[in-house]
ROSE-4610 file (N, C-alpha, C; in Angstrom, 1 decimal, always signed):
// ROSE-4610
residu = [M/M/M/L/L/L/S/S/S/T/T/T/P/P/P/R/R/R/P/P/P/G/G/G/E/E/E/R/R/R/P/P/P/T/T/T/T/T/T/S/S/S/D/D/D/D/D/D/G/G/G/P/P/P/H/H/H/R/R/R/Q/Q/Q/L/L/L/D/D/D/Q/Q/Q/R/R/R/S/S/S/S/S/S/P/P/P/D/D/D/L/L/L/W/W/W/G/G/G/R/R/R/L/L/L/V/V/V/A/A/A/R/R/R/T/T/T/F/F/F/S/S/S/L/L/L/P/P/P/D/D/D/V/V/V/V/V/V/E/E/E/G/G/G/H/H/H/S/S/S/Q/Q/Q/V/V/V/S/S/S/P/P/P/A/A/A/S/S/S/S/S/S/R/R/R/A/A/A/V/V/V/F/F/F/L/L/L/T/T/T/D/D/D/R/R/R/R/R/R/E/E/E/E/E/E/R/R/R/S/S/S/P/P/P/E/E/E/T/T/T/S/S/S/L/L/L/A/A/A/P/P/P/G/G/G/K/K/K/R/R/R/L/L/L/E/E/E/P/P/P/V/V/V/H/H/H/L/L/L/H/H/H/G/G/G/V/V/V/E/E/E/D/D/D/T/T/T/S/S/S/V/V/V/H/H/H/L/L/L/V/V/V/L/L/L/P/P/P/A/A/A/E/E/E/R/R/R/G/G/G/Q/Q/Q/E/E/E/L/L/L/E/E/E/Y/Y/Y/L/L/L/G/G/G/W/W/W/A/A/A/E/E/E/A/A/A/H/H/H/Q/Q/Q/Y/Y/Y/A/A/A/D/D/D/F/F/F/G/G/G/T/T/T/E/E/E/F/F/F/M/M/M/V/V/V/Y/Y/Y/G/G/G/P/P/P/R/R/R/S/S/S/D/D/D/D/D/D/E/E/E/L/L/L/D/D/D/A/A/A/I/I/I/V/V/V/S/S/S/V/V/V/I/I/I/A/A/A/E/E/E/S/S/S/L/L/L/A/A/A/F/F/F/A/A/A/R/R/R/G/G/G/Q/Q/Q/R/R/R]
num = [1/1/1/2/2/2/3/3/3/4/4/4/5/5/5/6/6/6/7/7/7/8/8/8/9/9/9/10/10/10/11/11/11/12/12/12/13/13/13/14/14/14/15/15/15/16/16/16/17/17/17/18/18/18/19/19/19/20/20/20/21/21/21/22/22/22/23/23/23/24/24/24/25/25/25/26/26/26/27/27/27/28/28/28/29/29/29/30/30/30/31/31/31/32/32/32/33/33/33/34/34/34/35/35/35/36/36/36/37/37/37/38/38/38/39/39/39/40/40/40/41/41/41/42/42/42/43/43/43/44/44/44/45/45/45/46/46/46/47/47/47/48/48/48/49/49/49/50/50/50/51/51/51/52/52/52/53/53/53/54/54/54/55/55/55/56/56/56/57/57/57/58/58/58/59/59/59/60/60/60/61/61/61/62/62/62/63/63/63/64/64/64/65/65/65/66/66/66/67/67/67/68/68/68/69/69/69/70/70/70/71/71/71/72/72/72/73/73/73/74/74/74/75/75/75/76/76/76/77/77/77/78/78/78/79/79/79/80/80/80/81/81/81/82/82/82/83/83/83/84/84/84/85/85/85/86/86/86/87/87/87/88/88/88/89/89/89/90/90/90/91/91/91/92/92/92/93/93/93/94/94/94/95/95/95/96/96/96/97/97/97/98/98/98/99/99/99/100/100/100/101/101/101/102/102/102/103/103/103/104/104/104/105/105/105/106/106/106/107/107/107/108/108/108/109/109/109/110/110/110/111/111/111/112/112/112/113/113/113/114/114/114/115/115/115/116/116/116/117/117/117/118/118/118/119/119/119/120/120/120/121/121/121/122/122/122/123/123/123/124/124/124/125/125/125/126/126/126/127/127/127/128/128/128/129/129/129/130/130/130/131/131/131/132/132/132/133/133/133/134/134/134/135/135/135/136/136/136/137/137/137/138/138/138/139/139/139/140/140/140/141/141/141/142/142/142/143/143/143/144/144/144/145/145/145/146/146/146/147/147/147/148/148/148/149/149/149/150/150/150/151/151/151/152/152/152]
x = [+42.1/+41.6/+40.1/+39.9/+38.5/+37.5/+36.5/+35.4/+34.0/+33.9/+32.6/+32.1/+30.8/+30.2/+30.5/+30.6/+30.7/+29.3/+29.2/+27.9/+27.4/+26.1/+25.4/+25.5/+25.0/+24.9/+26.3/+26.5/+27.7/+27.8/+29.0/+29.0/+28.8/+28.5/+28.3/+29.7/+30.0/+31.3/+31.1/+32.1/+32.0/+31.8/+31.2/+31.0/+32.1/+32.8/+33.9/+35.2/+36.3/+37.6/+38.0/+38.9/+39.3/+38.3/+38.3/+37.3/+37.5/+36.5/+36.6/+35.3/+35.5/+34.4/+33.8/+32.5/+31.8/+31.2/+30.9/+30.3/+30.8/+30.4/+30.8/+32.4/+33.0/+34.5/+35.0/+36.2/+36.9/+37.0/+37.0/+37.3/+38.8/+39.2/+40.6/+41.6/+41.1/+42.0/+42.1/+41.0/+41.0/+41.8/+41.6/+42.4/+43.9/+44.3/+45.7/+46.2/+45.4/+45.8/+45.9/+45.1/+45.2/+46.5/+46.9/+48.1/+49.3/+49.3/+50.4/+50.5/+49.4/+49.4/+49.9/+49.5/+49.9/+51.4/+51.9/+53.4/+54.2/+53.6/+54.4/+54.4/+53.7/+53.8/+55.2/+55.6/+57.0/+57.3/+58.5/+59.1/+58.3/+57.7/+57.0/+57.5/+57.4/+57.8/+56.7/+56.6/+55.6/+56.2/+55.4/+55.8/+54.7/+55.0/+53.9/+53.3/+52.0/+51.3/+51.6/+51.8/+52.1/+50.8/+49.7/+48.4/+47.3/+47.5/+46.4/+46.7/+45.7/+45.9/+47.0/+47.6/+48.7/+48.5/+47.2/+46.9/+47.0/+47.2/+47.3/+48.7/+48.7/+50.0/+50.2/+51.2/+51.6/+52.2/+51.9/+52.6/+53.5/+54.8/+55.9/+56.5/+57.0/+57.7/+59.2/+59.9/+61.3/+62.0/+61.3/+62.0/+61.6/+60.9/+60.5/+60.1/+60.9/+60.5/+59.7/+60.0/+59.3/+58.1/+57.1/+55.9/+56.3/+55.7/+55.9/+55.0/+53.9/+53.0/+52.1/+51.6/+50.9/+49.7/+49.0/+47.8/+48.1/+49.4/+49.8/+50.1/+49.8/+50.2/+49.1/+48.9/+48.0/+48.6/+49.9/+50.6/+51.5/+50.8/+51.6/+52.6/+53.8/+54.9/+55.8/+55.4/+56.1/+56.6/+57.1/+57.4/+56.2/+56.4/+55.3/+54.6/+53.3/+52.4/+51.2/+51.2/+50.1/+48.9/+49.2/+48.3/+48.5/+47.4/+47.6/+46.4/+46.7/+45.6/+45.2/+44.0/+43.5/+43.5/+43.5/+43.7/+42.5/+42.6/+41.6/+40.3/+40.2/+38.9/+38.2/+38.8/+38.2/+38.3/+39.4/+39.8/+39.6/+39.3/+39.3/+40.7/+40.8/+42.1/+41.9/+42.8/+42.8/+43.9/+43.6/+44.6/+44.3/+45.3/+45.1/+45.0/+44.2/+44.0/+43.7/+43.9/+43.4/+41.9/+41.5/+40.1/+39.0/+39.2/+38.2/+38.1/+39.3/+39.3/+38.6/+38.9/+38.3/+36.8/+36.3/+34.9/+34.3/+35.0/+34.5/+34.3/+35.3/+35.1/+34.0/+33.8/+32.6/+31.3/+31.2/+30.0/+29.8/+30.9/+30.8/+30.6/+30.6/+30.3/+31.5/+32.7/+33.9/+34.6/+34.2/+35.0/+34.0/+34.6/+34.0/+35.1/+34.7/+35.7/+36.1/+37.3/+37.8/+37.2/+36.7/+36.1/+37.1/+38.4/+39.4/+40.2/+39.6/+40.3/+40.6/+41.9/+42.3/+42.4/+42.6/+42.8/+41.8/+40.9/+39.9/+40.5/+41.7/+42.3/+42.4/+41.9/+41.9/+40.6/+40.7/+39.5/+39.7/+38.5/+38.5/+37.9/+38.6/+38.2/+37.8/+36.6/+36.0/+36.8/+36.9/+37.6/+37.0/+37.8/+37.3/+36.5/+35.4/+34.6/+34.7/+35.5/+35.7/+37.0/+37.4/+38.6/+38.6/+37.5/+37.3/+37.5/+36.9/+37.1/+38.5/+39.2/+40.6/+41.4/+41.2/+41.9/+41.6/+40.4/+40.0/+40.7/+40.7/+41.2/+42.7/+43.4/+44.9/+45.2/+44.3/+44.5/+44.4/+43.4/+43.3/+44.5/+45.0/+46.2/+47.3/+47.5/+48.5/+48.3/+47.1/+46.8/+47.2/+47.0/+47.4/+48.9/+49.6/+51.1/+51.6/+51.0/+51.4/+51.1/+50.0/+49.6/+50.7/+51.1/+52.1/+53.4/+53.7/+55.0/+54.9/+53.7/+53.5/+53.3/+53.0/+52.7/+51.2/+50.8/+49.4/+49.1]
y = [-3.8/-5.0/-5.3/-6.5/-6.8/-6.7/-5.8/-5.6/-5.6/-5.9/-5.9/-7.3/-7.5/-8.8/-9.4/-10.7/-11.5/-11.5/-11.2/-11.2/-12.6/-12.8/-14.1/-15.1/-16.2/-17.3/-17.9/-18.6/-19.3/-20.5/-21.0/-22.2/-23.4/-24.5/-25.8/-26.3/-26.8/-27.4/-28.8/-29.6/-31.0/-31.2/-32.3/-32.7/-33.7/-34.2/-35.2/-34.6/-35.3/-34.8/-35.2/-34.5/-33.2/-32.1/-31.1/-30.0/-29.3/-29.3/-28.7/-28.0/-27.2/-26.4/-27.2/-27.4/-28.2/-27.5/-26.2/-25.4/-24.0/-23.1/-21.7/-21.6/-22.6/-22.6/-21.5/-21.2/-20.3/-21.0/-20.2/-20.7/-21.1/-22.0/-22.4/-21.2/-20.2/-19.0/-18.2/-18.0/-17.2/-17.9/-19.2/-20.0/-19.9/-20.0/-19.8/-18.5/-17.4/-16.1/-16.0/-16.7/-16.7/-17.3/-18.5/-19.1/-18.2/-17.6/-16.7/-15.5/-14.9/-13.7/-14.1/-15.3/-15.7/-15.9/-16.6/-16.9/-15.7/-14.6/-13.4/-12.5/-12.9/-12.1/-12.2/-11.2/-11.2/-12.3/-12.9/-13.9/-15.1/-15.6/-16.9/-17.8/-19.1/-20.1/-21.2/-21.8/-22.9/-24.2/-25.1/-26.4/-27.3/-28.6/-29.6/-29.5/-29.4/-29.3/-30.6/-30.3/-31.4/-32.0/-31.5/-31.9/-32.0/-31.7/-31.6/-32.5/-32.7/-33.6/-33.1/-34.0/-33.7/-32.6/-32.3/-31.3/-29.9/-29.8/-28.6/-28.0/-26.7/-26.0/-25.3/-25.7/-25.0/-23.7/-22.7/-21.4/-21.5/-21.5/-21.5/-20.1/-19.7/-18.4/-18.7/-17.8/-17.9/-17.3/-16.4/-15.8/-16.4/-17.5/-18.2/-19.6/-20.6/-22.0/-22.6/-22.0/-22.6/-21.7/-22.4/-21.6/-20.9/-19.7/-19.0/-19.6/-20.2/-20.9/-21.8/-23.0/-23.9/-23.4/-22.4/-21.9/-21.1/-20.8/-20.1/-20.9/-22.2/-23.1/-24.2/-24.5/-25.6/-27.0/-27.0/-28.2/-28.1/-27.9/-27.7/-28.7/-28.3/-29.2/-29.5/-29.1/-29.3/-27.9/-27.9/-26.6/-25.7/-24.5/-23.5/-23.4/-23.7/-23.7/-22.9/-21.6/-20.8/-20.8/-21.2/-21.2/-22.4/-23.0/-23.8/-23.6/-23.7/-23.5/-24.9/-25.2/-26.4/-26.3/-27.5/-27.5/-27.0/-27.0/-26.4/-27.1/-28.3/-29.0/-28.6/-27.7/-27.2/-25.7/-25.1/-23.7/-23.0/-23.7/-23.0/-22.8/-21.9/-21.6/-21.9/-22.6/-22.9/-22.1/-21.4/-20.6/-20.4/-19.8/-19.4/-17.9/-17.5/-16.1/-16.0/-14.8/-14.7/-15.0/-15.7/-16.3/-15.2/-14.0/-12.9/-12.5/-12.4/-12.0/-13.1/-14.3/-15.4/-15.4/-15.2/-15.1/-13.9/-12.8/-11.7/-12.0/-12.7/-13.1/-14.2/-15.0/-15.9/-15.1/-14.1/-13.3/-12.6/-12.1/-11.4/-12.4/-13.7/-14.6/-15.1/-14.7/-15.1/-16.4/-16.9/-18.0/-18.8/-20.0/-20.8/-21.4/-21.8/-22.5/-23.8/-24.1/-25.4/-26.5/-27.6/-28.7/-29.5/-29.3/-30.0/-29.0/-28.0/-26.9/-27.5/-27.2/-27.5/-26.3/-25.1/-23.9/-22.8/-23.0/-21.9/-20.9/-21.1/-20.1/-20.6/-21.8/-22.5/-22.2/-21.7/-21.3/-21.7/-22.0/-22.1/-20.8/-20.3/-19.1/-19.6/-19.1/-19.6/-19.1/-19.9/-19.5/-18.3/-17.4/-16.2/-16.5/-15.7/-15.8/-14.6/-13.6/-12.4/-11.8/-10.8/-10.1/-9.4/-8.8/-8.1/-9.1/-10.3/-11.3/-11.8/-11.9/-12.3/-11.3/-10.0/-9.0/-9.2/-9.4/-9.6/-10.8/-11.9/-13.1/-13.0/-12.4/-12.2/-11.4/-10.4/-9.6/-10.4/-11.3/-12.2/-13.1/-13.6/-14.5/-13.7/-12.4/-11.6/-11.4/-11.3/-11.2/-12.4/-13.6/-14.8/-14.9/-14.5/-14.6/-13.6/-12.5/-11.5/-12.1/-12.8/-13.5/-14.5/-15.3/-16.4/-15.8/-14.6/-13.9/-13.1/-13.0/-12.2/-10.8/-10.4/-9.0/-8.7/-7.5/-7.1/-6.5]
z = [-31.3/-30.6/-31.1/-31.6/-32.1/-31.0/-31.3/-30.3/-31.0/-32.3/-33.0/-33.1/-33.1/-33.2/-34.6/-34.6/-35.9/-36.5/-37.8/-38.4/-38.6/-38.5/-38.8/-37.6/-38.0/-37.0/-36.8/-35.6/-35.4/-36.3/-36.7/-37.4/-36.5/-37.1/-36.4/-36.2/-35.0/-34.6/-34.1/-34.1/-33.7/-32.2/-31.9/-30.5/-30.0/-31.0/-30.7/-31.2/-30.8/-31.2/-32.6/-33.2/-32.7/-32.9/-32.1/-32.1/-33.4/-34.3/-35.6/-36.0/-37.0/-37.6/-38.7/-38.8/-39.7/-40.9/-40.7/-41.8/-41.7/-42.7/-42.8/-42.8/-43.4/-43.5/-44.5/-44.3/-45.2/-46.6/-47.7/-49.0/-49.0/-49.8/-49.9/-50.1/-50.9/-51.1/-49.8/-49.1/-47.9/-46.8/-46.7/-45.8/-46.1/-47.3/-47.7/-47.3/-47.5/-47.1/-45.5/-44.8/-43.4/-43.0/-43.6/-43.3/-43.6/-44.8/-45.2/-44.2/-43.9/-43.0/-41.6/-41.1/-39.8/-39.7/-40.8/-40.7/-41.2/-41.5/-41.8/-40.5/-39.4/-38.2/-37.7/-36.9/-36.4/-35.5/-35.7/-34.7/-34.6/-35.7/-35.7/-36.7/-36.5/-37.5/-37.5/-38.6/-38.8/-38.4/-37.8/-37.4/-37.4/-37.0/-36.8/-35.4/-35.4/-34.1/-33.2/-32.0/-31.0/-30.5/-30.8/-30.2/-31.2/-32.4/-33.4/-34.6/-35.4/-36.6/-37.5/-38.3/-39.1/-40.1/-40.5/-41.4/-40.7/-39.4/-38.7/-38.7/-38.7/-38.7/-37.4/-36.6/-35.4/-35.6/-34.8/-34.8/-33.5/-33.8/-32.8/-32.8/-31.6/-31.5/-31.6/-32.4/-32.5/-31.3/-30.6/-29.4/-28.1/-28.1/-26.8/-27.2/-26.6/-26.8/-25.6/-24.4/-23.2/-22.9/-22.4/-21.9/-20.6/-20.4/-19.2/-18.1/-18.5/-17.6/-18.5/-18.0/-18.8/-19.6/-19.0/-19.7/-20.9/-21.2/-22.4/-23.6/-23.5/-24.6/-24.8/-26.1/-26.4/-26.1/-25.9/-25.6/-24.3/-23.2/-21.9/-21.7/-21.3/-21.0/-22.2/-23.4/-24.6/-25.1/-26.4/-27.0/-27.0/-26.6/-26.6/-27.9/-27.9/-29.1/-28.7/-28.9/-28.5/-29.5/-30.8/-31.8/-32.8/-33.3/-34.4/-35.4/-36.6/-37.7/-38.2/-38.1/-38.7/-40.2/-40.9/-42.3/-43.1/-44.4/-45.3/-45.2/-44.7/-44.6/-43.3/-42.5/-41.2/-41.2/-41.3/-41.3/-40.0/-38.9/-37.6/-37.1/-36.1/-35.5/-34.0/-33.4/-32.0/-31.4/-30.3/-29.6/-28.2/-27.5/-26.1/-25.9/-25.0/-24.7/-23.2/-22.6/-21.3/-21.2/-20.2/-20.1/-20.4/-19.8/-20.0/-21.4/-22.1/-23.5/-24.4/-24.1/-24.9/-24.7/-23.4/-23.2/-23.9/-24.0/-24.7/-26.2/-26.8/-28.2/-28.4/-27.4/-27.4/-27.5/-26.6/-26.5/-27.8/-28.5/-29.8/-31.0/-30.7/-31.8/-32.6/-32.2/-33.0/-32.6/-31.4/-30.8/-29.9/-29.5/-28.5/-27.7/-26.4/-25.6/-26.3/-26.2/-26.7/-25.9/-26.6/-25.8/-24.9/-25.2/-24.4/-23.5/-23.1/-22.3/-20.9/-20.5/-19.2/-18.3/-18.9/-18.1/-18.3/-19.2/-19.5/-20.4/-21.0/-21.9/-23.3/-23.6/-24.9/-25.6/-26.8/-27.6/-29.1/-29.7/-31.1/-31.7/-32.7/-33.4/-34.8/-35.2/-36.5/-37.6/-38.7/-39.9/-40.5/-41.2/-41.8/-43.1/-43.3/-44.5/-45.4/-45.0/-45.8/-45.5/-46.3/-46.0/-44.7/-44.3/-43.0/-41.9/-42.0/-41.0/-40.9/-42.1/-42.1/-41.3/-41.5/-40.7/-39.2/-38.9/-37.4/-36.8/-37.5/-37.0/-36.8/-37.8/-37.7/-36.4/-36.2/-35.0/-33.7/-33.7/-32.5/-32.4/-33.5/-33.4/-32.8/-33.2/-32.6/-31.1/-30.7/-29.3/-28.5/-29.1/-28.5/-28.4/-29.4/-29.4/-28.3/-28.1/-27.1/-25.7/-25.5/-24.3/-23.9/-24.9/-24.7/-24.3/-24.8/-24.4/-23.1/-22.6/-21.3/-21.6/-22.8/-23.1/-23.1/-23.1/-23.2/-24.5]
């Protein structure tokens, strides 16, 4: 479980929608590897986000279509969407986590609360800038998928 601070300053993010990362983005190669690693996680499939721009890639679960509760999805009341990856022009990851865990990642500099949060479980995780950060962010994505499934 990621518990080390993110090096450097936080990136600049938008004040208006959609909530996006404006600098310190992943390189196209690193972003492509983030996408590939995310969709190689067990029991996930890629789809079109129900709440994010067309360039975003939704992470749907193959073993669960329905949310167990609204705070476990970025699209409450629709198909369970615990994570979506913003496109290469942004590279941030939006996901749901237990509120305390998301706040811990905020404190460590990896994330910020999503500006359109309804439940306090919605967070933006900054795009990776290195291979080490890629590993860290994929681990946080896995945490989000476990949260959506009701696992710890």
